[in-house]
KEZAVEX-735394 format. One record per residue (C-alpha): residue number from 1; y negated, z negated, x. Coordinates in pm, 1 decimal. Last residue first. Layout:
<r num="NUM" c2="Y" c3="Z" c1="X"/>
...
END
This chain:
<r num="282" c2="2380.8" c3="-843.9" c1="-1871.0"/>
<r num="281" c2="2378.1" c3="-541.5" c1="-2103.4"/>
<r num="280" c2="2003.1" c3="-495.5" c1="-2069.2"/>
<r num="279" c2="1888.3" c3="-771.8" c1="-1834.8"/>
<r num="278" c2="1870.1" c3="-545.2" c1="-1529.1"/>
<r num="277" c2="1685.6" c3="-274.9" c1="-1721.2"/>
<r num="276" c2="1404.8" c3="-511.2" c1="-1820.0"/>
<r num="275" c2="1332.3" c3="-627.6" c1="-1465.1"/>
<r num="274" c2="1446.2" c3="-332.2" c1="-1255.3"/>
<r num="273" c2="1387.3" c3="-23.9" c1="-1471.2"/>
<r num="272" c2="1094.8" c3="-123.5" c1="-1692.8"/>
<r num="271" c2="932.0" c3="-348.7" c1="-1434.4"/>
<r num="270" c2="977.2" c3="-93.1" c1="-1155.7"/>
<r num="269" c2="832.3" c3="189.1" c1="-1365.5"/>
<r num="268" c2="525.8" c3="-24.4" c1="-1439.2"/>
<r num="267" c2="502.7" c3="-120.0" c1="-1070.9"/>
<r num="266" c2="525.4" c3="242.9" c1="-955.4"/>
<r num="265" c2="239.5" c3="335.4" c1="-1190.4"/>
<r num="264" c2="22.3" c3="58.0" c1="-1046.5"/>
<r num="263" c2="94.5" c3="160.3" c1="-686.4"/>
<r num="262" c2="-4.9" c3="518.9" c1="-768.7"/>
<r num="261" c2="-327.6" c3="397.2" c1="-932.5"/>
<r num="260" c2="-412.1" c3="208.2" c1="-612.2"/>
<r num="259" c2="-343.1" c3="507.1" c1="-386.4"/>
<r num="258" c2="-548.7" c3="747.3" c1="-596.3"/>
<r num="257" c2="-831.2" c3="493.0" c1="-611.0"/>
<r num="256" c2="-834.1" c3="463.7" c1="-231.9"/>
<r num="255" c2="-856.4" c3="845.1" c1="-210.5"/>
<r num="254" c2="-1148.7" c3="860.4" c1="-455.4"/>
<r num="253" c2="-1337.3" c3="571.3" c1="-294.0"/>
<r num="252" c2="-1282.6" c3="734.2" c1="45.2"/>
<r num="251" c2="-1441.1" c3="1052.0" c1="-88.8"/>
<r num="250" c2="-1752.6" c3="875.4" c1="-218.8"/>
<r num="249" c2="-2045.1" c3="1065.8" c1="-70.6"/>
<r num="248" c2="-2237.1" c3="1281.7" c1="-320.9"/>
<r num="247" c2="-2283.2" c3="1016.0" c1="-590.2"/>
<r num="246" c2="-2353.4" c3="763.5" c1="-315.2"/>
<r num="245" c2="-2164.5" c3="534.6" c1="-84.7"/>
<r num="244" c2="-2246.1" c3="348.2" c1="237.3"/>
<r num="243" c2="-2475.3" c3="88.7" c1="78.3"/>
<r num="242" c2="-2370.1" c3="-198.4" c1="302.8"/>
<r num="241" c2="-2211.1" c3="-382.4" c1="9.6"/>
<r num="240" c2="-2017.4" c3="-64.6" c1="-66.2"/>
<r num="239" c2="-1887.5" c3="-57.9" c1="291.9"/>
<r num="238" c2="-1755.9" c3="-411.2" c1="249.2"/>
<r num="237" c2="-1592.2" c3="-311.1" c1="-80.8"/>
<r num="236" c2="-1431.0" c3="1.6" c1="67.2"/>
<r num="235" c2="-1282.9" c3="-208.8" c1="348.7"/>
<r num="234" c2="-1153.3" c3="-459.1" c1="93.4"/>
<r num="233" c2="-1015.9" c3="-172.3" c1="-113.9"/>
<r num="232" c2="-809.5" c3="-62.5" c1="186.0"/>
<r num="231" c2="-688.9" c3="-417.2" c1="253.5"/>
<r num="230" c2="-602.9" c3="-463.0" c1="-115.9"/>
<r num="229" c2="-409.1" c3="-136.5" c1="-109.6"/>
<r num="228" c2="-210.9" c3="-260.9" c1="190.9"/>
<r num="227" c2="-128.9" c3="-579.8" c1="1.7"/>
<r num="226" c2="-27.9" c3="-375.7" c1="-304.1"/>
<r num="225" c2="192.2" c3="-161.4" c1="-80.7"/>
<r num="224" c2="359.2" c3="-466.3" c1="73.4"/>
<r num="223" c2="419.2" c3="-604.1" c1="-275.2"/>
<r num="222" c2="585.1" c3="-275.9" c1="-369.7"/>
<r num="221" c2="817.9" c3="-295.1" c1="-72.4"/>
<r num="220" c2="896.6" c3="-656.8" c1="-158.2"/>
<r num="219" c2="962.1" c3="-571.2" c1="-523.6"/>
<r num="218" c2="1200.4" c3="-291.9" c1="-428.6"/>
<r num="217" c2="1386.1" c3="-463.8" c1="-144.7"/>
<r num="216" c2="1377.4" c3="-800.6" c1="-318.6"/>
<r num="215" c2="1548.4" c3="-664.0" c1="-627.8"/>
<r num="214" c2="1789.3" c3="-430.0" c1="-448.1"/>
<r num="213" c2="1903.5" c3="-698.8" c1="-202.0"/>
<r num="212" c2="1943.5" c3="-949.0" c1="-484.9"/>
<r num="211" c2="2138.7" c3="-695.5" c1="-688.7"/>
<r num="210" c2="2386.8" c3="-656.9" c1="-402.5"/>
<r num="209" c2="2465.6" c3="-1025.1" c1="-380.0"/>
<r num="208" c2="2244.4" c3="-1326.2" c1="-316.2"/>
<r num="207" c2="2125.6" c3="-1237.5" c1="36.7"/>
<r num="206" c2="1772.0" c3="-1149.0" c1="-70.2"/>
<r num="205" c2="1745.7" c3="-1467.1" c1="-274.5"/>
<r num="204" c2="1838.6" c3="-1618.6" c1="-611.6"/>
<r num="203" c2="1889.6" c3="-1992.6" c1="-586.9"/>
<r num="202" c2="1724.8" c3="-2027.7" c1="-930.0"/>
<r num="201" c2="1486.4" c3="-2312.7" c1="-841.8"/>
<r num="200" c2="1406.6" c3="-2249.6" c1="-475.5"/>
<r num="199" c2="1461.8" c3="-1874.5" c1="-431.2"/>
<r num="198" c2="1367.4" c3="-1754.3" c1="-779.4"/>
<r num="197" c2="1070.8" c3="-1987.7" c1="-827.8"/>
<r num="196" c2="936.0" c3="-1923.2" c1="-478.0"/>
<r num="195" c2="972.4" c3="-1547.2" c1="-520.1"/>
<r num="194" c2="777.4" c3="-1568.9" c1="-846.0"/>
<r num="193" c2="505.8" c3="-1768.3" c1="-667.9"/>
<r num="192" c2="476.3" c3="-1494.6" c1="-404.4"/>
<r num="191" c2="453.5" c3="-1235.1" c1="-682.9"/>
<r num="190" c2="181.4" c3="-1431.9" c1="-857.3"/>
<r num="189" c2="-18.8" c3="-1460.6" c1="-535.4"/>
<r num="188" c2="3.1" c3="-1083.4" c1="-489.5"/>
<r num="187" c2="-115.1" c3="-1033.5" c1="-847.9"/>
<r num="186" c2="-402.5" c3="-1280.1" c1="-795.3"/>
<r num="185" c2="-513.8" c3="-1075.6" c1="-494.7"/>
<r num="184" c2="-500.0" c3="-751.2" c1="-692.3"/>
<r num="183" c2="-702.4" c3="-901.5" c1="-977.8"/>
<r num="182" c2="-967.7" c3="-1031.0" c1="-736.9"/>
<r num="181" c2="-987.6" c3="-699.6" c1="-552.3"/>
<r num="180" c2="-1029.7" c3="-512.7" c1="-880.0"/>
<r num="179" c2="-1300.5" c3="-757.2" c1="-993.9"/>
<r num="178" c2="-1492.7" c3="-706.9" c1="-668.0"/>
<r num="177" c2="-1457.2" c3="-327.3" c1="-684.5"/>
<r num="176" c2="-1587.3" c3="-319.9" c1="-1042.6"/>
<r num="175" c2="-1883.6" c3="-540.9" c1="-953.5"/>
<r num="174" c2="-1972.1" c3="-323.5" c1="-653.8"/>
<r num="173" c2="-1969.5" c3="-6.4" c1="-864.3"/>
<r num="172" c2="-2139.9" c3="-176.2" c1="-1158.4"/>
<r num="171" c2="-2434.3" c3="-268.1" c1="-935.8"/>
<r num="170" c2="-2434.8" c3="63.5" c1="-750.6"/>
<r num="169" c2="-2484.5" c3="278.3" c1="-1061.9"/>
<r num="168" c2="-2533.7" c3="615.3" c1="-890.2"/>
<r num="167" c2="-2343.2" c3="793.9" c1="-1171.0"/>
<r num="166" c2="-2057.0" c3="888.4" c1="-938.1"/>
<r num="165" c2="-2076.7" c3="530.3" c1="-813.0"/>
<r num="164" c2="-2023.1" c3="399.0" c1="-1167.0"/>
<r num="163" c2="-1730.7" c3="630.0" c1="-1243.7"/>
<r num="162" c2="-1545.6" c3="491.3" c1="-943.0"/>
<r num="161" c2="-1622.4" c3="132.4" c1="-1044.5"/>
<r num="160" c2="-1490.1" c3="192.6" c1="-1396.7"/>
<r num="159" c2="-1176.7" c3="352.9" c1="-1249.0"/>
<r num="158" c2="-1131.9" c3="44.4" c1="-1032.9"/>
<r num="157" c2="-1173.6" c3="-183.4" c1="-1334.5"/>
<r num="156" c2="-918.7" c3="19.0" c1="-1533.4"/>
<r num="155" c2="-663.4" c3="16.4" c1="-1252.4"/>
<r num="154" c2="-714.6" c3="-357.5" c1="-1207.6"/>
<r num="153" c2="-631.9" c3="-414.0" c1="-1575.6"/>
<r num="152" c2="-289.8" c3="-254.6" c1="-1521.6"/>
<r num="151" c2="-229.8" c3="-486.3" c1="-1225.9"/>
<r num="150" c2="-331.7" c3="-797.3" c1="-1417.0"/>
<r num="149" c2="-124.5" c3="-705.8" c1="-1724.2"/>
<r num="148" c2="181.5" c3="-652.7" c1="-1504.8"/>
<r num="147" c2="131.2" c3="-989.7" c1="-1336.8"/>
<r num="146" c2="100.0" c3="-1161.7" c1="-1674.2"/>
<r num="145" c2="421.8" c3="-1000.5" c1="-1799.9"/>
<r num="144" c2="598.9" c3="-1084.2" c1="-1472.9"/>
<r num="143" c2="492.1" c3="-1447.6" c1="-1506.8"/>
<r num="142" c2="576.7" c3="-1477.4" c1="-1878.8"/>
<r num="141" c2="944.5" c3="-1418.5" c1="-1814.4"/>
<r num="140" c2="1143.0" c3="-1096.9" c1="-1786.3"/>
<r num="139" c2="1368.3" c3="-1190.8" c1="-1494.3"/>
<r num="138" c2="1588.1" c3="-1476.8" c1="-1619.6"/>
<r num="137" c2="1821.1" c3="-1525.0" c1="-1322.8"/>
<r num="136" c2="2124.3" c3="-1300.9" c1="-1280.3"/>
<r num="135" c2="2484.3" c3="-1407.1" c1="-1219.1"/>
<r num="134" c2="2651.0" c3="-1134.4" c1="-1018.6"/>
<r num="133" c2="2747.9" c3="-764.2" c1="-1042.1"/>
<r num="132" c2="2608.6" c3="-754.4" c1="-1397.1"/>
<r num="131" c2="2726.9" c3="-499.3" c1="-1469.4"/>
<r num="130" c2="3026.7" c3="-325.3" c1="-1315.6"/>
<r num="129" c2="2907.9" c3="-0.5" c1="-1165.2"/>
<r num="128" c2="2628.1" c3="235.2" c1="-1270.6"/>
<r num="127" c2="2367.5" c3="-30.9" c1="-1191.3"/>
<r num="126" c2="2488.7" c3="-41.9" c1="-829.3"/>
<r num="125" c2="2408.6" c3="328.1" c1="-784.1"/>
<r num="124" c2="2088.5" c3="306.9" c1="-989.3"/>
<r num="123" c2="1965.6" c3="32.1" c1="-754.1"/>
<r num="122" c2="2042.9" c3="235.7" c1="-442.5"/>
<r num="121" c2="1868.4" c3="538.6" c1="-594.2"/>
<r num="120" c2="1567.8" c3="316.0" c1="-668.2"/>
<r num="119" c2="1557.4" c3="225.9" c1="-299.5"/>
<r num="118" c2="1558.1" c3="591.2" c1="-189.2"/>
<r num="117" c2="1304.7" c3="687.4" c1="-456.1"/>
<r num="116" c2="1062.1" c3="423.4" c1="-330.3"/>
<r num="115" c2="1057.1" c3="597.0" c1="7.2"/>
<r num="114" c2="1040.7" c3="945.0" c1="-147.2"/>
<r num="113" c2="743.2" c3="841.2" c1="-360.2"/>
<r num="112" c2="572.6" c3="709.4" c1="-48.1"/>
<r num="111" c2="618.4" c3="1048.1" c1="119.5"/>
<r num="110" c2="457.9" c3="1216.2" c1="-180.0"/>
<r num="109" c2="177.9" c3="959.2" c1="-172.5"/>
<r num="108" c2="98.7" c3="1072.2" c1="181.6"/>
<r num="107" c2="88.0" c3="1437.7" c1="73.6"/>
<r num="106" c2="-147.2" c3="1347.8" c1="-212.7"/>
<r num="105" c2="-365.2" c3="1149.8" c1="31.2"/>
<r num="104" c2="-389.6" c3="1453.4" c1="260.1"/>
<r num="103" c2="-474.4" c3="1669.2" c1="-38.2"/>
<r num="102" c2="-763.3" c3="1433.8" c1="-113.4"/>
<r num="101" c2="-877.8" c3="1440.8" c1="248.0"/>
<r num="100" c2="-870.9" c3="1819.3" c1="263.6"/>
<r num="99" c2="-1063.3" c3="1846.8" c1="-64.0"/>
<r num="98" c2="-1337.5" c3="1619.2" c1="66.9"/>
<r num="97" c2="-1377.1" c3="1833.6" c1="378.6"/>
<r num="96" c2="-1410.7" c3="2150.1" c1="168.0"/>
<r num="95" c2="-1648.9" c3="1980.0" c1="-75.0"/>
<r num="94" c2="-1893.7" c3="1935.6" c1="209.7"/>
<r num="93" c2="-2022.3" c3="1593.9" c1="309.0"/>
<r num="92" c2="-2101.1" c3="1685.5" c1="670.5"/>
<r num="91" c2="-2114.8" c3="1382.7" c1="894.9"/>
<r num="90" c2="-2432.4" c3="1213.4" c1="1015.2"/>
<r num="89" c2="-2424.7" c3="943.9" c1="746.8"/>
<r num="88" c2="-2068.8" c3="832.5" c1="819.3"/>
<r num="87" c2="-2081.0" c3="852.1" c1="1200.7"/>
<r num="86" c2="-1788.1" c3="604.9" c1="1213.0"/>
<r num="85" c2="-1696.0" c3="485.3" c1="863.8"/>
<r num="84" c2="-1457.0" c3="741.4" c1="718.2"/>
<r num="83" c2="-1205.8" c3="873.7" c1="971.4"/>
<r num="82" c2="-1282.1" c3="627.5" c1="1252.6"/>
<r num="81" c2="-1266.7" c3="325.7" c1="1025.3"/>
<r num="80" c2="-978.7" c3="449.9" c1="811.9"/>
<r num="79" c2="-756.7" c3="524.0" c1="1110.1"/>
<r num="78" c2="-848.2" c3="202.5" c1="1288.0"/>
<r num="77" c2="-774.6" c3="-5.4" c1="979.3"/>
<r num="76" c2="-451.3" c3="179.1" c1="902.5"/>
<r num="75" c2="-336.3" c3="136.7" c1="1261.7"/>
<r num="74" c2="-414.2" c3="-235.1" c1="1255.6"/>
<r num="73" c2="-226.4" c3="-266.7" c1="924.9"/>
<r num="72" c2="79.7" c3="-93.4" c1="1073.1"/>
<r num="71" c2="68.1" c3="-303.8" c1="1390.6"/>
<r num="70" c2="41.9" c3="-623.7" c1="1183.1"/>
<r num="69" c2="334.4" c3="-512.3" c1="965.8"/>
<r num="68" c2="529.2" c3="-413.0" c1="1277.6"/>
<r num="67" c2="494.5" c3="-762.1" c1="1423.3"/>
<r num="66" c2="626.0" c3="-915.3" c1="1100.5"/>
<r num="65" c2="930.2" c3="-685.6" c1="1086.7"/>
<r num="64" c2="1006.3" c3="-706.0" c1="1459.7"/>
<r num="63" c2="1000.4" c3="-1087.7" c1="1445.4"/>
<r num="62" c2="1199.8" c3="-1096.3" c1="1119.4"/>
<r num="61" c2="1469.4" c3="-871.9" c1="1272.6"/>
<r num="60" c2="1493.1" c3="-1052.4" c1="1606.2"/>
<r num="59" c2="1522.2" c3="-1399.6" c1="1454.4"/>
<r num="58" c2="1891.3" c3="-1372.3" c1="1363.9"/>
<r num="57" c2="1990.3" c3="-1243.5" c1="1707.5"/>
<r num="56" c2="2189.2" c3="-919.4" c1="1701.5"/>
<r num="55" c2="2536.5" c3="-825.2" c1="1577.8"/>
<r num="54" c2="2586.3" c3="-1166.0" c1="1415.1"/>
<r num="53" c2="2648.8" c3="-1025.5" c1="1068.5"/>
<r num="52" c2="2324.9" c3="-1171.6" c1="928.2"/>
<r num="51" c2="2147.3" c3="-1035.9" c1="1236.6"/>
<r num="50" c2="2252.0" c3="-681.3" c1="1148.7"/>
<r num="49" c2="2076.7" c3="-718.5" c1="811.4"/>
<r num="48" c2="1765.2" c3="-849.3" c1="986.8"/>
<r num="47" c2="1784.1" c3="-566.9" c1="1241.5"/>
<r num="46" c2="1774.1" c3="-314.2" c1="956.7"/>
<r num="45" c2="1468.7" c3="-480.8" c1="801.7"/>
<r num="44" c2="1299.2" c3="-488.0" c1="1142.6"/>
<r num="43" c2="1368.8" c3="-117.1" c1="1191.4"/>
<r num="42" c2="1221.7" c3="-43.6" c1="849.3"/>
<r num="41" c2="901.6" c3="-227.2" c1="940.0"/>
<r num="40" c2="904.9" c3="-73.8" c1="1287.6"/>
<r num="39" c2="889.5" c3="276.3" c1="1142.7"/>
<r num="38" c2="568.9" c3="183.7" c1="960.0"/>
<r num="37" c2="418.0" c3="28.4" c1="1272.8"/>
<r num="36" c2="503.9" c3="334.8" c1="1481.2"/>
<r num="35" c2="353.0" c3="559.7" c1="1212.9"/>
<r num="34" c2="30.5" c3="354.8" c1="1202.9"/>
<r num="33" c2="-4.3" c3="370.7" c1="1582.5"/>
<r num="32" c2="49.0" c3="748.0" c1="1570.1"/>
<r num="31" c2="-209.2" c3="784.5" c1="1292.4"/>
<r num="30" c2="-449.7" c3="576.3" c1="1508.8"/>
<r num="29" c2="-426.1" c3="783.6" c1="1827.1"/>
<r num="28" c2="-690.5" c3="1025.3" c1="1705.8"/>
<r num="27" c2="-766.2" c3="1396.5" c1="1704.5"/>
<r num="26" c2="-786.2" c3="1419.5" c1="1325.3"/>
<r num="25" c2="-1049.6" c3="1144.2" c1="1292.6"/>
<r num="24" c2="-1354.6" c3="1315.1" c1="1146.9"/>
<r num="23" c2="-1580.4" c3="1182.7" c1="1422.0"/>
<r num="22" c2="-1730.1" c3="1528.6" c1="1485.5"/>
<r num="21" c2="-1589.4" c3="1785.1" c1="1245.7"/>
<r num="20" c2="-1321.3" c3="1998.2" c1="1412.6"/>
<r num="19" c2="-1432.7" c3="2341.0" c1="1538.1"/>
<r num="18" c2="-1455.0" c3="2233.9" c1="1900.5"/>
<r num="17" c2="-1097.2" c3="2130.5" c1="1948.9"/>
<r num="16" c2="-1059.8" c3="1758.7" c1="1995.0"/>
<r num="15" c2="-994.5" c3="1564.2" c1="2316.0"/>
<r num="14" c2="-804.0" c3="1254.0" c1="2198.8"/>
<r num="13" c2="-996.7" c3="990.5" c1="2014.2"/>
<r num="12" c2="-1048.0" c3="616.7" c1="2053.0"/>
<r num="11" c2="-1295.3" c3="624.9" c1="2342.8"/>
<r num="10" c2="-1588.5" c3="514.5" c1="2129.8"/>
<r num="9" c2="-1611.5" c3="853.5" c1="1959.4"/>
<r num="8" c2="-1840.3" c3="1050.7" c1="2191.8"/>
<r num="7" c2="-1573.6" c3="1280.3" c1="2342.1"/>
<r num="6" c2="-1673.3" c3="1603.6" c1="2166.1"/>
<r num="5" c2="-2041.4" c3="1523.8" c1="2219.4"/>
<r num="4" c2="-1999.7" c3="1502.3" c1="2597.2"/>
<r num="3" c2="-1801.6" c3="1827.3" c1="2609.5"/>
<r num="2" c2="-2083.7" c3="2004.7" c1="2427.1"/>
<r num="1" c2="-2057.3" c3="2139.2" c1="2075.7"/>
END
């Protein structure tokens, strides 16, 4: 590969070694941008807590948090675009490359599992003490049941879409993606409405005791992951409309599906442990 070919990636890539697939995305700044955004989200949350104690300005934490979310999403977009979209049809579709990407997603989901595990550990710690630690609102209402049904249904529609593209059924593939996106968007809207009901009508917020911090920390983190999953599926959907998938080329569909199913499983566990578990013995 010539020096000119190695650098022909719109200026977004670092100089890559010659045996890397052209446009594959390993030698890229985007993973670094994504990591900085992800770290900033946690930094913003920490600054918010410090702001409540007057250590730093009250608006510093939310500003860093929101800015980091945009930086994180921008990094994810750039990473996905230059890893999957750029030079899509000219890239090798070997099973070896597909396997690397799937294992990469598995490793990423492992880190996500550790992140959720840290917050669940905090919840289990306070759950082992005096219960309830404060007055709790009614958590297991019809809204959380409907939201859970929507998210579970979205896993089935996404699986249906994935099977469709493996069978070269583009119509069902696009339809399944569209329905999945719709269900995911409605879920996010339902979670926002649930927050509104708790904060405004039940006076239950992030600063309402230790359970409030655990509840909003876990559900907020999950909501962020659902939003990220919706962005990823949105990119997949736009590419599907442009005909960029086939029975031989659908690796990004597989990895996006893995992420979405992971988020669904975490939500089911969260509902059982946090929603139902909180009211047991309350």
